[in-house]
N, C-alpha and C positions, 0 to 999 in steps of 0.2 A: 604653236610655241613649243620652246624645247624647254626639259626641265633635267637638269644634269646634278650627280651631289658626290663627294668624296665625304672622309671622314670628320672633316673641319667646314667643308661649306657645300651652299646650295647655290646652284648657278639659274637664273631664269631668264630666257633670250626667247626674242622675238623681233620680227622686223621690224616694230616699234620702240621696245624698251630691252634692256640688260641691267639686272641686278643680281650681286654677289651681297650673298648673307654670310656673314661670320659666325659659326657657332661654337669657337672657340672660347672658352669663359675667360683665359686669359688676353683676351682682346678687348674685354670690358671695360677699357681705359685705365686699369691698377697695374696688369703684367702680371699680374696671380694666377696660380691654377684655382680648378673649382673649390677643392678643400682649404685652401689657404684662405681665399676669400670669405668660403665661411665662418673659420674660426674668427676672425678680425672682426665681421660683425658680434656675433656670438660673446666674443669679448667685452666688446663695448657695449651691450645692449646688460650683460653681465654687472661690466663696474658701474655703470650710469644711468640703468633703470631704463624704463619706457621712454623712447624717442619716436619721432616723426623722422620721415625720410631725408627731411631738412636739415633738420639739426645732425641726423647722424652722416650724412656728406661732408657738414662741416667739422665734424668732429673727426671724423677720417682723412678731410684734406689738411686739419690740424699737423697729424700723426705720420699721414705720407706724403712724398712730395710728386707725385704723379698725380696730375690731373684727375678727377674722376667724375665718370659719365652717370648724371641723377639720374638717368634712363634705366639704365645698366643696374643700378642700385635697387630700382625700387623694383624692380623684374624678380632680381637675388631676391627681395625682401620674398614679393609675392610667394616665389620657389618654397622658400622656409616657413611659410604661414601653411602651403598646401601641404608641408612633409610634416606639419604637426610640431616644428621647429619655434614656433615665436603664435603669438594672438596678436590679434591686432583688432581697434577699436576707433572708429570716425570721429574723427574731433574736428572741428570746425575745418571740414572739406577734404581733409587728409586723415591719413590712418595712422597711430599709433602707436607701435610694437614693442612686445616684448615677451622675454623668453619664457614658455612653457618647462614644464618636468624635464618632458620629452629634447628641448634645447638644452636644457644643463645636463645632461646626461650624455650628450653629442656633443655639447663642448669639452666635459671632461673625457671623454674618448679621444675628439680631435685635441687636446691637449696632452694625452699621455700616447699621442703615435710621436707629435712630433719630439719627445723627448728620446721615444726610442729609435729615431733616425740621429740626434746628435751624438750617441756614443761611438 
């Protein structure tokens, strides 16, 4: 088996299988970079309160014309939970996510960064 990678991709190839995995957050179905996706998710949770991933996906699809991959969204939510930006609570087989104090601080920081680049 041959395993190679560059800054955005991992390639795995053997006589029977060939797989290319994209690692670029811009390819998660929204065409956004890493912090843009984080900013949008944190803003929605700040505005709407605790939500499960399906409700969040519906909210995002109403405000964005691009199709949203639910699996990519769930992976992002899990990452933000592990980073301490979100809490999660299992409810009816799904997780409900809410902002932590750290998530609120990160949201404020991201919003300030966005204003700084618009000048």
